C-alpha positions as CSV (number, residue, x, y, z in Angstrom):
1,M,0.0,0.0,-0.1
2,A,1.3,3.5,-0.9
3,N,2.4,5.9,1.7
4,E,0.5,9.0,0.7
5,R,1.4,10.7,3.8
6,L,5.1,10.5,3.2
7,R,4.4,11.6,-0.4
8,Q,2.5,14.5,0.7
9,A,5.1,15.6,3.5
10,I,7.7,15.6,0.7
11,F,5.5,17.9,-1.4
12,D,4.7,20.2,1.6
13,A,8.3,20.5,2.5
14,D,9.0,21.7,-1.2
15,L,11.3,18.8,-1.7
16,S,11.8,16.2,-4.3
17,V,12.5,12.4,-3.5
18,D,16.2,13.0,-4.7
19,D,16.4,16.1,-2.3
20,L,15.2,14.0,0.6
21,A,17.6,11.1,-0.3
22,I,20.6,13.6,-0.1
23,E,19.3,14.9,3.2
24,V,19.1,11.4,4.6
25,G,22.1,10.1,2.9
26,I,20.5,7.1,1.0
27,D,19.5,6.2,-2.5
28,P,16.6,7.9,-4.2
29,K,15.1,4.4,-5.0
30,T,14.8,3.5,-1.3
31,I,12.5,6.5,-0.6
32,E,10.5,5.7,-3.8
33,R,10.1,2.2,-2.1
34,W,8.9,3.7,1.1
35,I,6.4,5.8,-1.0
36,A,5.2,3.2,-3.4
37,K,5.4,-0.1,-1.4
38,G,4.7,1.4,2.0
39,R,8.0,0.2,3.4
40,V,9.0,1.2,6.9
41,P,12.5,2.6,6.9
42,H,15.2,1.6,9.4
43,P,15.0,3.8,12.7
44,G,17.8,6.1,11.8
45,N,16.8,6.6,8.2
46,R,13.3,7.1,9.5
47,A,14.3,9.8,12.2
48,K,16.4,11.7,9.7
49,A,13.6,11.8,7.1
50,A,11.0,13.0,9.7
51,R,13.6,15.5,10.9
52,V,14.1,17.0,7.4
53,L,10.4,17.0,6.7
54,E,9.6,18.5,10.1
55,V,7.0,16.0,10.8
56,D,6.5,13.3,13.6
57,E,7.4,9.8,12.5
58,S,4.2,8.3,13.7
59,L,2.3,10.7,11.1
60,L,4.6,9.5,8.3
61,W,4.3,5.8,9.3
62,P,1.2,5.3,11.6
63,Q,1.8,1.5,11.8
64,L,4.8,2.6,14.2
65,A,2.0,3.6,16.8
66,D,0.7,0.1,16.8
67,A,4.1,-1.4,17.3
68,R,4.8,1.1,20.1
69,A,1.6,0.2,21.8
70,R,2.3,-3.5,21.5
71,A,5.9,-2.7,23.1
72,V,4.1,-1.0,26.1
73,V,1.7,-3.9,26.5
74,N,4.6,-6.4,26.6
75,S,6.8,-4.3,28.7
76,E,7.8,-5.2,32.1
77,V,5.9,-2.1,33.7
78,L,2.7,-3.5,35.1
79,Q,1.5,-0.5,37.1
80,V,2.6,2.9,37.9
81,Y,1.7,4.6,41.2
82,P,2.1,8.3,42.0
83,D,3.8,7.5,45.3
84,R,4.6,4.6,47.7
85,G,1.6,5.4,49.7
86,A,-0.8,4.7,46.8
87,V,0.6,1.0,46.4
88,P,-2.3,-1.3,47.8
89,A,-1.4,-3.1,51.0
90,G,-0.1,-6.6,50.3
91,S,1.2,-5.6,46.8
92,W,5.0,-5.9,48.0
93,Y,4.2,-9.4,49.4
94,E,2.5,-10.4,46.1
95,L,5.4,-9.1,44.1
96,I,8.1,-10.8,46.1
97,S,6.0,-14.1,46.1
98,S,5.8,-14.1,42.4
99,S,9.5,-13.5,41.8
100,H,11.6,-16.1,40.2
101,G,15.1,-14.8,39.5
102,H,15.8,-12.1,42.1
103,V,14.4,-9.8,44.5
104,D,16.3,-6.6,45.0
105,I,15.1,-4.2,47.7
106,L,16.7,-0.7,48.3
107,V,15.0,1.3,51.2
108,Y,15.8,3.4,54.1
109,A,13.7,1.4,56.5
110,G,11.2,-0.5,54.6
111,L,8.5,-0.7,57.2
112,F,5.8,-0.4,54.4
113,L,7.0,-3.8,52.9
114,S,5.1,-5.8,55.6
115,D,1.9,-4.0,55.1
116,G,-0.9,-6.5,54.8
117,R,1.4,-9.5,55.5
118,A,3.4,-10.2,58.8
119,D,5.9,-12.7,57.7
120,L,8.1,-10.8,55.1
121,P,11.3,-12.3,56.6
122,G,9.9,-15.8,56.2
123,L,8.9,-15.0,52.5
124,L,12.4,-13.9,51.8
125,R,13.9,-16.9,53.4
126,E,11.5,-19.1,51.4
127,K,12.4,-17.3,48.1
128,A,16.2,-17.7,48.8
129,A,15.7,-21.4,49.5
130,E,14.0,-21.7,46.1
131,G,17.1,-20.3,44.5
132,V,15.8,-16.7,44.1
133,T,18.7,-14.1,44.7
134,V,17.6,-11.9,47.4
135,R,19.5,-8.7,48.2
136,L,18.5,-6.1,50.8
137,L,20.1,-2.8,51.2
138,L,18.8,-0.8,54.2
139,G,19.8,2.7,55.1
140,D,22.2,3.3,57.9
141,P,20.1,5.2,60.7
142,D,23.2,7.2,61.7
143,S,24.0,8.1,58.0
144,E,24.0,11.7,56.7
145,A,21.7,10.4,53.9
146,V,19.0,9.3,56.4
147,R,19.5,12.7,58.4
148,R,19.1,14.7,55.1
149,R,16.0,12.5,54.0
150,G,14.5,13.3,57.3
151,A,15.0,17.0,56.6
152,E,13.6,16.8,53.2
153,E,10.5,15.1,54.5
154,Q,10.2,17.4,57.4
155,V,10.2,14.5,59.9
156,G,13.6,15.2,61.4
157,D,15.0,12.4,63.7
158,A,11.7,10.3,62.9
159,M,13.3,9.0,59.7
160,A,16.2,7.3,61.8
161,A,13.7,6.2,64.4
162,R,11.9,4.1,61.7
163,F,14.9,1.8,61.9
164,G,14.2,0.8,65.7
């Protein structure tokens, strides 16, 4: 199927196929195939062409939007929360329970991790026994970083007290 959007963008930019080919650094026949056969260029050439034509790639090649949507659906990002407080109680436990390769936890105190479940240490031991790599990095309550974080959150020494 012909790419009329690309043809129109070249026309609107007051360029010829040869002009665009020179700007992109490719053979004019390649651009003709993009138009006549609806081929999607390699990412670098696609980006150059879109820049020269001053048009977004997804306007010239709308099928890219479908590919990007599929990539998002298949990505590893399952849910996004505005802050830790918005994460439902028990989610941390469920995430750790479903892990197969590794569990990496980096927190100042991590008291929220056991929300909804009491036996987080037991779960971590169980996962380690299954062969899951478990790494914990907790803040040092006497460190400058914890003092600074307490000041940033306007809780003073309460941040360090969370470690008790």
